[in-house]
C-alpha positions in Angstrom: -112.8 -22.2 138.9 -109.3 -23.5 139.2 -110.2 -26.3 141.8 -113.1 -27.9 139.9 -110.9 -28.1 136.4 -108.1 -29.8 138.9 -110.8 -32.4 140.2 -111.9 -33.2 136.9 -108.3 -33.5 135.3 -107.7 -35.7 138.1 -111.0 -37.9 137.8 -110.3 -38.0 133.9 -106.5 -39.4 134.6 -108.0 -41.8 137.3 -110.3 -43.3 135.1 -108.2 -43.3 132.3 -105.5 -45.6 134.6 -108.4 -47.7 135.6 -109.3 -48.2 131.9 -105.8 -48.9 131.0 -105.4 -51.2 133.9 -108.8 -53.3 133.1 -107.6 -53.6 129.1 -104.4 -54.6 130.4 -105.6 -57.1 132.4 -108.3 -58.5 130.0 -105.3 -58.6 127.4 -103.5 -60.8 129.4 -106.1 -62.9 130.7 -107.4 -63.9 126.9 -103.7 -64.6 125.7 -103.2 -66.7 128.5 -106.4 -68.6 127.5 -105.3 -68.7 123.8 -102.3 -70.2 125.1 -104.0 -72.5 127.3 -106.2 -73.5 124.4 -103.0 -74.1 121.9 -100.7 -76.1 124.2 -103.6 -78.2 125.8 -104.3 -80.3 122.4 -100.2 -80.6 122.1 -99.9 -82.0 125.3 -103.2 -84.5 124.9 -101.7 -85.9 121.7 -98.5 -87.1 123.4 
Protein backbone atom coordinates (compact mmCIF):
# COMPACT_ATOMS: atom_id res chain seq x y z
CA UNK A 1 0.00 0.00 0.00
CA UNK A 2 2.73 2.43 1.00
CA UNK A 3 4.92 1.76 -2.01
CA UNK A 4 2.08 2.13 -4.50
CA UNK A 5 1.18 5.49 -2.94
CA UNK A 6 4.78 6.61 -3.24
CA UNK A 7 4.96 5.42 -6.83
CA UNK A 8 1.72 7.22 -7.69
CA UNK A 9 3.00 10.41 -6.07
CA UNK A 10 6.28 10.12 -8.01
CA UNK A 11 4.47 9.57 -11.31
CA UNK A 12 2.17 12.50 -10.60
CA UNK A 13 5.09 14.78 -9.74
CA UNK A 14 6.99 13.65 -12.84
CA UNK A 15 3.94 14.27 -15.03
CA UNK A 16 3.37 17.70 -13.50
CA UNK A 17 7.02 18.56 -14.10
CA UNK A 18 6.76 17.50 -17.74
CA UNK A 19 3.58 19.51 -18.24
CA UNK A 20 5.21 22.53 -16.61
CA UNK A 21 8.28 22.23 -18.82
CA UNK A 22 6.11 21.79 -21.93
CA UNK A 23 3.98 24.81 -21.01
CA UNK A 24 7.09 26.88 -20.35
CA UNK A 25 8.61 25.82 -23.69
CA UNK A 26 5.36 26.58 -25.55
CA UNK A 27 5.12 29.97 -23.85
CA UNK A 28 8.72 30.83 -24.68
CA UNK A 29 8.46 29.78 -28.32
CA UNK A 30 5.14 31.58 -28.83
CA UNK A 31 6.44 34.80 -27.24
CA UNK A 32 9.57 34.51 -29.39
CA UNK A 33 7.33 34.15 -32.43
CA UNK A 34 5.39 37.27 -31.43
CA UNK A 35 8.63 39.18 -30.94
CA UNK A 36 9.87 38.08 -34.36
CA UNK A 37 6.60 39.13 -35.99
CA UNK A 38 6.79 42.51 -34.27
CA UNK A 39 10.43 43.14 -35.12
CA UNK A 40 10.45 41.97 -38.75
CA UNK A 41 8.13 44.68 -40.16
CA UNK A 42 10.17 47.32 -38.33
CA UNK A 43 13.40 46.17 -39.98
CA UNK A 44 11.64 46.02 -43.36
CA UNK A 45 10.61 49.68 -43.12
CA UNK A 46 14.22 50.86 -42.81
